[in-house]
MINU-395621 format. One record per residue (C-alpha): residue number from 1; residue in three letters; chain; x, y, z. Coordinates in steps of 0.5 Angstrom, whole numbers. Layout:
<nodes>
nr=NUM; rest=ALA; kette=A; u=X; v=Y; w=Z
...
</nodes>
This chain:
<nodes>
nr=1; rest=MET; kette=A; u=-15; v=-71; w=-148
nr=2; rest=GLY; kette=A; u=-14; v=-64; w=-146
nr=3; rest=LYS; kette=A; u=-7; v=-65; w=-143
nr=4; rest=LYS; kette=A; u=-5; v=-69; w=-150
nr=5; rest=LEU; kette=A; u=-7; v=-63; w=-154
nr=6; rest=SER; kette=A; u=-3; v=-59; w=-150
nr=7; rest=VAL; kette=A; u=3; v=-63; w=-151
nr=8; rest=PHE; kette=A; u=2; v=-63; w=-159
nr=9; rest=ALA; kette=A; u=1; v=-55; w=-159
nr=10; rest=LEU; kette=A; u=8; v=-54; w=-155
nr=11; rest=MET; kette=A; u=11; v=-59; w=-160
nr=12; rest=LEU; kette=A; u=8; v=-55; w=-166
nr=13; rest=MET; kette=A; u=11; v=-49; w=-163
nr=14; rest=LEU; kette=A; u=18; v=-51; w=-161
nr=15; rest=ALA; kette=A; u=18; v=-54; w=-169
nr=16; rest=ALA; kette=A; u=16; v=-47; w=-171
nr=17; rest=SER; kette=A; u=21; v=-44; w=-166
nr=18; rest=LEU; kette=A; u=27; v=-48; w=-169
nr=19; rest=LEU; kette=A; u=25; v=-46; w=-176
nr=20; rest=SER; kette=A; u=25; v=-39; w=-175
nr=21; rest=ALA; kette=A; u=32; v=-39; w=-171
nr=22; rest=CYS; kette=A; u=35; v=-43; w=-177
nr=23; rest=GLY; kette=A; u=32; v=-38; w=-182
nr=24; rest=ASN; kette=A; u=34; v=-32; w=-178
nr=25; rest=ALA; kette=A; u=41; v=-35; w=-178
nr=26; rest=GLY; kette=A; u=42; v=-36; w=-185
nr=27; rest=ASN; kette=A; u=40; v=-28; w=-186
nr=28; rest=GLY; kette=A; u=44; v=-25; w=-181
nr=29; rest=ALA; kette=A; u=49; v=-20; w=-182
nr=30; rest=SER; kette=A; u=57; v=-20; w=-181
nr=31; rest=GLY; kette=A; u=63; v=-16; w=-181
nr=32; rest=GLY; kette=A; u=61; v=-8; w=-179
nr=33; rest=ASP; kette=A; u=54; v=-10; w=-177
nr=34; rest=SER; kette=A; u=57; v=-9; w=-170
nr=35; rest=PRO; kette=A; u=57; v=-2; w=-168
nr=36; rest=SER; kette=A; u=64; v=-4; w=-164
nr=37; rest=GLU; kette=A; u=67; v=-5; w=-171
nr=38; rest=GLY; kette=A; u=66; v=2; w=-174
nr=39; rest=GLY; kette=A; u=61; v=-1; w=-180
nr=40; rest=SER; kette=A; u=55; v=0; w=-182
nr=41; rest=GLY; kette=A; u=54; v=-7; w=-184
nr=42; rest=SER; kette=A; u=57; v=-12; w=-189
nr=43; rest=GLY; kette=A; u=51; v=-16; w=-191
nr=44; rest=GLY; kette=A; u=51; v=-23; w=-193
nr=45; rest=SER; kette=A; u=54; v=-25; w=-200
nr=46; rest=ALA; kette=A; u=51; v=-22; w=-206
nr=47; rest=ALA; kette=A; u=45; v=-25; w=-209
nr=48; rest=GLU; kette=A; u=44; v=-28; w=-216
nr=49; rest=GLY; kette=A; u=43; v=-22; w=-220
nr=50; rest=GLU; kette=A; u=44; v=-17; w=-215
nr=51; rest=ILE; kette=A; u=49; v=-11; w=-216
nr=52; rest=TYR; kette=A; u=53; v=-11; w=-209
nr=53; rest=ILE; kette=A; u=59; v=-6; w=-208
nr=54; rest=PRO; kette=A; u=62; v=-6; w=-201
nr=55; rest=ILE; kette=A; u=66; v=0; w=-199
nr=56; rest=ILE; kette=A; u=72; v=-1; w=-195
nr=57; rest=SER; kette=A; u=74; v=6; w=-192
nr=58; rest=LYS; kette=A; u=80; v=8; w=-188
nr=59; rest=GLY; kette=A; u=76; v=9; w=-181
nr=60; rest=PHE; kette=A; u=69; v=11; w=-179
nr=61; rest=GLN; kette=A; u=70; v=15; w=-173
nr=62; rest=HIS; kette=A; u=71; v=22; w=-176
nr=63; rest=GLN; kette=A; u=65; v=26; w=-179
nr=64; rest=PHE; kette=A; u=69; v=26; w=-185
nr=65; rest=TRP; kette=A; u=67; v=19; w=-186
nr=66; rest=GLN; kette=A; u=60; v=19; w=-185
nr=67; rest=ALA; kette=A; u=59; v=24; w=-190
nr=68; rest=VAL; kette=A; u=63; v=20; w=-195
nr=69; rest=LYS; kette=A; u=58; v=14; w=-193
nr=70; rest=SER; kette=A; u=52; v=19; w=-194
nr=71; rest=GLY; kette=A; u=54; v=20; w=-201
nr=72; rest=ALA; kette=A; u=55; v=13; w=-203
nr=73; rest=GLU; kette=A; u=48; v=11; w=-200
nr=74; rest=GLN; kette=A; u=45; v=16; w=-204
nr=75; rest=ALA; kette=A; u=49; v=14; w=-211
nr=76; rest=GLY; kette=A; u=46; v=7; w=-209
nr=77; rest=GLN; kette=A; u=39; v=9; w=-208
nr=78; rest=GLU; kette=A; u=39; v=12; w=-215
nr=79; rest=LEU; kette=A; u=43; v=7; w=-219
nr=80; rest=GLY; kette=A; u=39; v=2; w=-215
nr=81; rest=VAL; kette=A; u=45; v=-2; w=-213
nr=82; rest=ARG; kette=A; u=47; v=-5; w=-205
nr=83; rest=ILE; kette=A; u=52; v=-2; w=-202
nr=84; rest=THR; kette=A; u=55; v=-3; w=-195
nr=85; rest=PHE; kette=A; u=60; v=2; w=-192
nr=86; rest=GLU; kette=A; u=65; v=0; w=-186
nr=87; rest=GLY; kette=A; u=72; v=2; w=-184
nr=88; rest=PRO; kette=A; u=76; v=0; w=-177
nr=89; rest=GLU; kette=A; u=75; v=5; w=-171
nr=90; rest=THR; kette=A; u=82; v=8; w=-172
nr=91; rest=GLU; kette=A; u=86; v=10; w=-178
nr=92; rest=SER; kette=A; u=92; v=6; w=-175
nr=93; rest=GLN; kette=A; u=89; v=-1; w=-175
nr=94; rest=VAL; kette=A; u=91; v=-3; w=-182
nr=95; rest=ASP; kette=A; u=90; v=-11; w=-180
nr=96; rest=LYS; kette=A; u=83; v=-9; w=-178
nr=97; rest=GLN; kette=A; u=82; v=-6; w=-185
nr=98; rest=ILE; kette=A; u=86; v=-12; w=-189
nr=99; rest=GLU; kette=A; u=81; v=-16; w=-185
nr=100; rest=MET; kette=A; u=75; v=-12; w=-187
nr=101; rest=LEU; kette=A; u=77; v=-13; w=-194
nr=102; rest=GLN; kette=A; u=78; v=-20; w=-194
nr=103; rest=ALA; kette=A; u=71; v=-21; w=-192
nr=104; rest=ALA; kette=A; u=68; v=-16; w=-197
nr=105; rest=LEU; kette=A; u=72; v=-20; w=-202
nr=106; rest=ASP; kette=A; u=69; v=-27; w=-200
nr=107; rest=LYS; kette=A; u=62; v=-25; w=-201
nr=108; rest=LYS; kette=A; u=64; v=-25; w=-208
nr=109; rest=PRO; kette=A; u=61; v=-17; w=-210
nr=110; rest=SER; kette=A; u=60; v=-14; w=-216
nr=111; rest=ALA; kette=A; u=66; v=-9; w=-215
nr=112; rest=ILE; kette=A; u=69; v=-6; w=-209
nr=113; rest=GLY; kette=A; u=71; v=1; w=-206
nr=114; rest=PHE; kette=A; u=77; v=2; w=-202
nr=115; rest=ALA; kette=A; u=81; v=7; w=-199
nr=116; rest=ALA; kette=A; u=87; v=4; w=-197
nr=117; rest=LEU; kette=A; u=91; v=5; w=-190
nr=118; rest=ASP; kette=A; u=97; v=2; w=-192
nr=119; rest=SER; kette=A; u=98; v=2; w=-200
nr=120; rest=GLN; kette=A; u=103; v=-4; w=-200
nr=121; rest=ALA; kette=A; u=99; v=-8; w=-195
nr=122; rest=SER; kette=A; u=93; v=-8; w=-199
nr=123; rest=ILE; kette=A; u=96; v=-11; w=-206
nr=124; rest=PRO; kette=A; u=95; v=-18; w=-205
nr=125; rest=LEU; kette=A; u=88; v=-18; w=-203
nr=126; rest=LEU; kette=A; u=87; v=-13; w=-209
nr=127; rest=LYS; kette=A; u=91; v=-18; w=-214
nr=128; rest=LYS; kette=A; u=86; v=-23; w=-212
nr=129; rest=ALA; kette=A; u=80; v=-18; w=-214
nr=130; rest=GLN; kette=A; u=83; v=-17; w=-220
nr=131; rest=GLU; kette=A; u=84; v=-24; w=-221
nr=132; rest=ASN; kette=A; u=77; v=-26; w=-220
nr=133; rest=ASN; kette=A; u=74; v=-20; w=-225
nr=134; rest=ILE; kette=A; u=72; v=-16; w=-219
nr=135; rest=PRO; kette=A; u=73; v=-8; w=-221
nr=136; rest=VAL; kette=A; u=77; v=-4; w=-215
nr=137; rest=ILE; kette=A; u=75; v=3; w=-214
nr=138; rest=ALA; kette=A; u=80; v=7; w=-210
nr=139; rest=PHE; kette=A; u=77; v=13; w=-206
nr=140; rest=ASP; kette=A; u=80; v=18; w=-202
nr=141; rest=SER; kette=A; u=87; v=15; w=-201
nr=142; rest=GLY; kette=A; u=89; v=12; w=-207
nr=143; rest=VAL; kette=A; u=93; v=6; w=-208
nr=144; rest=GLU; kette=A; u=100; v=5; w=-211
nr=145; rest=SER; kette=A; u=98; v=0; w=-216
nr=146; rest=ASP; kette=A; u=95; v=0; w=-223
nr=147; rest=ILE; kette=A; u=90; v=-5; w=-220
nr=148; rest=PRO; kette=A; u=84; v=0; w=-219
nr=149; rest=VAL; kette=A; u=81; v=2; w=-225
nr=150; rest=THR; kette=A; u=80; v=9; w=-222
nr=151; rest=THR; kette=A; u=81; v=13; w=-216
nr=152; rest=ALA; kette=A; u=76; v=18; w=-214
nr=153; rest=SER; kette=A; u=79; v=23; w=-209
nr=154; rest=THR; kette=A; u=82; v=30; w=-208
nr=155; rest=ASP; kette=A; u=88; v=33; w=-211
nr=156; rest=ASN; kette=A; u=91; v=33; w=-204
nr=157; rest=MET; kette=A; u=98; v=35; w=-207
nr=158; rest=ALA; kette=A; u=95; v=42; w=-210
nr=159; rest=ALA; kette=A; u=90; v=42; w=-203
nr=160; rest=SER; kette=A; u=96; v=42; w=-199
nr=161; rest=ALA; kette=A; u=100; v=47; w=-203
nr=162; rest=LEU; kette=A; u=94; v=52; w=-202
nr=163; rest=ALA; kette=A; u=94; v=51; w=-195
nr=164; rest=ALA; kette=A; u=102; v=52; w=-195
nr=165; rest=ASP; kette=A; u=100; v=59; w=-199
nr=166; rest=LYS; kette=A; u=95; v=61; w=-193
nr=167; rest=MET; kette=A; u=100; v=59; w=-188
nr=168; rest=ALA; kette=A; u=105; v=63; w=-191
nr=169; rest=GLU; kette=A; u=100; v=69; w=-192
nr=170; rest=LEU; kette=A; u=98; v=69; w=-185
nr=171; rest=ILE; kette=A; u=105; v=69; w=-181
nr=172; rest=GLY; kette=A; u=108; v=74; w=-186
nr=173; rest=GLY; kette=A; u=112; v=70; w=-190
nr=174; rest=GLU; kette=A; u=117; v=68; w=-185
nr=175; rest=GLY; kette=A; u=118; v=64; w=-179
nr=176; rest=LYS; kette=A; u=118; v=57; w=-176
nr=177; rest=ILE; kette=A; u=112; v=52; w=-177
nr=178; rest=ALA; kette=A; u=111; v=45; w=-176
nr=179; rest=MET; kette=A; u=106; v=40; w=-179
nr=180; rest=VAL; kette=A; u=102; v=34; w=-175
nr=181; rest=VAL; kette=A; u=100; v=29; w=-181
nr=182; rest=HIS; kette=A; u=96; v=23; w=-180
nr=183; rest=ASP; kette=A; u=101; v=17; w=-183
nr=184; rest=GLN; kette=A; u=106; v=16; w=-188
nr=185; rest=THR; kette=A; u=103; v=10; w=-191
nr=186; rest=SER; kette=A; u=97; v=12; w=-194
nr=187; rest=VAL; kette=A; u=97; v=16; w=-201
nr=188; rest=THR; kette=A; u=93; v=22; w=-197
nr=189; rest=GLY; kette=A; u=98; v=23; w=-192
nr=190; rest=VAL; kette=A; u=104; v=23; w=-196
nr=191; rest=SER; kette=A; u=101; v=27; w=-201
nr=192; rest=ARG; kette=A; u=99; v=32; w=-196
nr=193; rest=ARG; kette=A; u=105; v=32; w=-193
nr=194; rest=ASP; kette=A; u=109; v=33; w=-199
nr=195; rest=GLY; kette=A; u=105; v=38; w=-202
nr=196; rest=PHE; kette=A; u=105; v=43; w=-196
nr=197; rest=LYS; kette=A; u=113; v=42; w=-195
nr=198; rest=LYS; kette=A; u=114; v=42; w=-202
nr=199; rest=GLN; kette=A; u=110; v=49; w=-203
nr=200; rest=ILE; kette=A; u=114; v=52; w=-197
nr=201; rest=GLU; kette=A; u=121; v=50; w=-199
nr=202; rest=GLU; kette=A; u=120; v=52; w=-206
nr=203; rest=LYS; kette=A; u=116; v=58; w=-205
nr=204; rest=TYR; kette=A; u=118; v=61; w=-199
nr=205; rest=PRO; kette=A; u=125; v=61; w=-197
nr=206; rest=ASN; kette=A; u=124; v=65; w=-190
nr=207; rest=ILE; kette=A; u=119; v=60; w=-187
nr=208; rest=GLN; kette=A; u=123; v=54; w=-184
nr=209; rest=ILE; kette=A; u=119; v=47; w=-182
nr=210; rest=VAL; kette=A; u=122; v=45; w=-176
nr=211; rest=ASP; kette=A; u=118; v=39; w=-174
nr=212; rest=ILE; kette=A; u=113; v=34; w=-178
nr=213; rest=GLN; kette=A; u=110; v=29; w=-173
nr=214; rest=TYR; kette=A; u=105; v=23; w=-174
nr=215; rest=GLY; kette=A; u=99; v=22; w=-170
nr=216; rest=GLY; kette=A; u=95; v=17; w=-174
nr=217; rest=GLY; kette=A; u=89; v=21; w=-175
nr=218; rest=ASP; kette=A; u=88; v=21; w=-167
nr=219; rest=HIS; kette=A; u=86; v=27; w=-164
nr=220; rest=LEU; kette=A; u=89; v=26; w=-157
nr=221; rest=LYS; kette=A; u=95; v=23; w=-160
nr=222; rest=SER; kette=A; u=95; v=29; w=-164
nr=223; rest=THR; kette=A; u=94; v=34; w=-158
nr=224; rest=ASP; kette=A; u=100; v=31; w=-154
nr=225; rest=LEU; kette=A; u=105; v=32; w=-161
nr=226; rest=ALA; kette=A; u=103; v=39; w=-162
nr=227; rest=LYS; kette=A; u=104; v=41; w=-155
nr=228; rest=ALA; kette=A; u=111; v=38; w=-155
nr=229; rest=MET; kette=A; u=112; v=42; w=-161
nr=230; rest=MET; kette=A; u=110; v=48; w=-158
nr=231; rest=GLN; kette=A; u=114; v=47; w=-152
nr=232; rest=ALA; kette=A; u=120; v=45; w=-156
nr=233; rest=HIS; kette=A; u=120; v=51; w=-160
nr=234; rest=PRO; kette=A; u=117; v=57; w=-157
nr=235; rest=ASP; kette=A; u=117; v=62; w=-162
nr=236; rest=LEU; kette=A; u=113; v=57; w=-167
nr=237; rest=LYS; kette=A; u=108; v=61; w=-171
nr=238; rest=GLY; kette=A; u=104; v=56; w=-175
nr=239; rest=ILE; kette=A; u=102; v=49; w=-175
nr=240; rest=PHE; kette=A; u=98; v=45; w=-180
nr=241; rest=GLY; kette=A; u=94; v=39; w=-178
nr=242; rest=ALA; kette=A; u=93; v=35; w=-185
nr=243; rest=ASN; kette=A; u=86; v=31; w=-183
nr=244; rest=GLU; kette=A; u=80; v=32; w=-179
nr=245; rest=GLY; kette=A; u=83; v=28; w=-173
nr=246; rest=SER; kette=A; u=90; v=32; w=-174
nr=247; rest=ALA; kette=A; u=87; v=39; w=-174
nr=248; rest=VAL; kette=A; u=83; v=38; w=-168
nr=249; rest=GLY; kette=A; u=89; v=35; w=-164
nr=250; rest=VAL; kette=A; u=92; v=42; w=-166
nr=251; rest=ILE; kette=A; u=86; v=46; w=-164
nr=252; rest=ASN; kette=A; u=86; v=42; w=-157
nr=253; rest=ALA; kette=A; u=93; v=44; w=-156
nr=254; rest=VAL; kette=A; u=93; v=51; w=-158
nr=255; rest=THR; kette=A; u=87; v=52; w=-153
nr=256; rest=GLU; kette=A; u=90; v=48; w=-147
nr=257; rest=MET; kette=A; u=97; v=52; w=-148
nr=258; rest=LYS; kette=A; u=93; v=58; w=-148
nr=259; rest=LYS; kette=A; u=96; v=60; w=-155
nr=260; rest=GLU; kette=A; u=90; v=63; w=-158
nr=261; rest=GLY; kette=A; u=92; v=68; w=-163
nr=262; rest=GLN; kette=A; u=99; v=67; w=-162
nr=263; rest=ILE; kette=A; u=100; v=61; w=-167
nr=264; rest=VAL; kette=A; u=96; v=60; w=-174
nr=265; rest=VAL; kette=A; u=93; v=54; w=-174
nr=266; rest=ILE; kette=A; u=91; v=51; w=-181
nr=267; rest=GLY; kette=A; u=87; v=45; w=-182
nr=268; rest=PHE; kette=A; u=84; v=40; w=-187
nr=269; rest=ASP; kette=A; u=77; v=37; w=-187
nr=270; rest=SER; kette=A; u=71; v=39; w=-183
nr=271; rest=GLY; kette=A; u=67; v=37; w=-177
nr=272; rest=LYS; kette=A; u=64; v=41; w=-172
nr=273; rest=ALA; kette=A; u=71; v=42; w=-168
nr=274; rest=GLN; kette=A; u=74; v=46; w=-173
nr=275; rest=ILE; kette=A; u=68; v=49; w=-175
nr=276; rest=ASP; kette=A; u=67; v=52; w=-168
nr=277; rest=ALA; kette=A; u=75; v=54; w=-168
nr=278; rest=ILE; kette=A; u=74; v=58; w=-174
nr=279; rest=LYS; kette=A; u=68; v=62; w=-172
nr=280; rest=ASN; kette=A; u=72; v=63; w=-165
nr=281; rest=GLY; kette=A; u=78; v=65; w=-168
nr=282; rest=THR; kette=A; u=83; v=59; w=-165
nr=283; rest=MET; kette=A; u=83; v=56; w=-173
nr=284; rest=ALA; kette=A; u=85; v=61; w=-178
nr=285; rest=GLY; kette=A; u=82; v=57; w=-184
nr=286; rest=ALA; kette=A; u=82; v=50; w=-187
nr=287; rest=ILE; kette=A; u=82; v=46; w=-194
nr=288; rest=THR; kette=A; u=75; v=42; w=-194
nr=289; rest=GLN; kette=A; u=74; v=36; w=-199
nr=290; rest=ASN; kette=A; u=68; v=34; w=-202
nr=291; rest=PRO; kette=A; u=66; v=28; w=-198
nr=292; rest=VAL; kette=A; u=59; v=27; w=-200
nr=293; rest=GLY; kette=A; u=62; v=27; w=-207
nr=294; rest=ILE; kette=A; u=67; v=22; w=-206
nr=295; rest=GLY; kette=A; u=62; v=17; w=-203
nr=296; rest=TYR; kette=A; u=58; v=19; w=-209
nr=297; rest=GLU; kette=A; u=63; v=18; w=-215
nr=298; rest=THR; kette=A; u=66; v=12; w=-212
nr=299; rest=VAL; kette=A; u=59; v=8; w=-213
nr=300; rest=LYS; kette=A; u=58; v=12; w=-219
nr=301; rest=ALA; kette=A; u=65; v=9; w=-222
nr=302; rest=ALA; kette=A; u=63; v=2; w=-219
nr=303; rest=VAL; kette=A; u=57; v=2; w=-223
nr=304; rest=ALA; kette=A; u=60; v=4; w=-229
nr=305; rest=ALA; kette=A; u=66; v=-1; w=-229
nr=306; rest=ILE; kette=A; u=61; v=-7; w=-228
nr=307; rest=LYS; kette=A; u=58; v=-5; w=-234
nr=308; rest=GLY; kette=A; u=65; v=-5; w=-237
nr=309; rest=GLU; kette=A; u=65; v=3; w=-239
nr=310; rest=LYS; kette=A; u=72; v=6; w=-240
nr=311; rest=LEU; kette=A; u=74; v=10; w=-234
nr=312; rest=GLU; kette=A; u=79; v=16; w=-233
nr=313; rest=PRO; kette=A; u=85; v=14; w=-228
nr=314; rest=GLN; kette=A; u=83; v=20; w=-224
nr=315; rest=ILE; kette=A; u=76; v=23; w=-222
nr=316; rest=ASP; kette=A; u=78; v=29; w=-218
nr=317; rest=THR; kette=A; u=73; v=31; w=-213
nr=318; rest=GLY; kette=A; u=75; v=38; w=-212
nr=319; rest=PHE; kette=A; u=77; v=42; w=-206
nr=320; rest=TYR; kette=A; u=76; v=49; w=-202
nr=321; rest=TRP; kette=A; u=79; v=54; w=-198
nr=322; rest=TYR; kette=A; u=74; v=56; w=-192
nr=323; rest=ASP; kette=A; u=75; v=61; w=-186
nr=324; rest=LYS; kette=A; u=71; v=66; w=-182
nr=325; rest=ASN; kette=A; u=70; v=70; w=-189
nr=326; rest=ASN; kette=A; u=66; v=65; w=-193
nr=327; rest=ILE; kette=A; u=64; v=59; w=-188
nr=328; rest=ASP; kette=A; u=57; v=61; w=-189
nr=329; rest=SER; kette=A; u=57; v=62; w=-196
nr=330; rest=GLU; kette=A; u=52; v=57; w=-200
nr=331; rest=GLU; kette=A; u=58; v=54; w=-203
nr=332; rest=ILE; kette=A; u=62; v=52; w=-197
nr=333; rest=LYS; kette=A; u=56; v=50; w=-193
nr=334; rest=ALA; kette=A; u=55; v=44; w=-199
nr=335; rest=VAL; kette=A; u=62; v=41; w=-198
nr=336; rest=ILE; kette=A; u=63; v=42; w=-190
nr=337; rest=TYR; kette=A; u=60; v=38; w=-185
nr=338; rest=GLU; kette=A; u=59; v=37; w=-177
</nodes>
């Protein structure tokens, strides 16, 4: 009798275990849940009546994107909507980002936030979103299309023009300079490159941009590019790094080549490496965006679009110059990040 009960109990336990496993399989996360995929979780399809907004960024490795994520999550909590945030490991993985966008659309979200690595490559999927009445909110890097209902971003042309003015001031209005830009396919890459270049060419005839290189936002590649620039142009007076990874690469190159104090370094975005470099004098200063504000405004705009509210085509999230003189001010502390 005892043996029969034991077998019966074992059968019950096995059945319960199988039921539990089935339940877990149905609720499992996909996409960016794996840390190796650089995401913070893409969750399952939207539940009926739930407002679900996936946010697909250009990357996940830089502190900039973590700050954007923080702002998006804050808005999601305040507005009572579910968001997920993910991006590829590096900002050169266009195919990986397109896969993430496809996976997000397959979940039938209420709206989607998207920062394009390659504006043209994303158009077919964004058209698919439009056909399915899924509002697209572009953020940070816009999309060269009228599909997004709005774009939450920095005025990158104006921000990089300010960086050019600061560079000109710090090198005395003349000399050779160079640029390390993250890419030439995203709107931010093109706008920051062109904003800086145009300002130098139009306002400072005695300054010559001798080289522009693209490091994919990778600090190791950007380091090598900046070192090559310094070797090719021994009289180089300044280098502009157009995003966090680019700027960190330039800082590393100047340090490795022992050119501290000889080359004016101006960066873009923030992060511990840039903050430390400004404080120790390796970097003159940088332009910071408002990454938390970008994330917050993206989700806020998505909710408004879902409700059918009219949105302006551009949401300017602002930018600031910071250097050793104002880096500890309350205004700058609120928009930089480590």
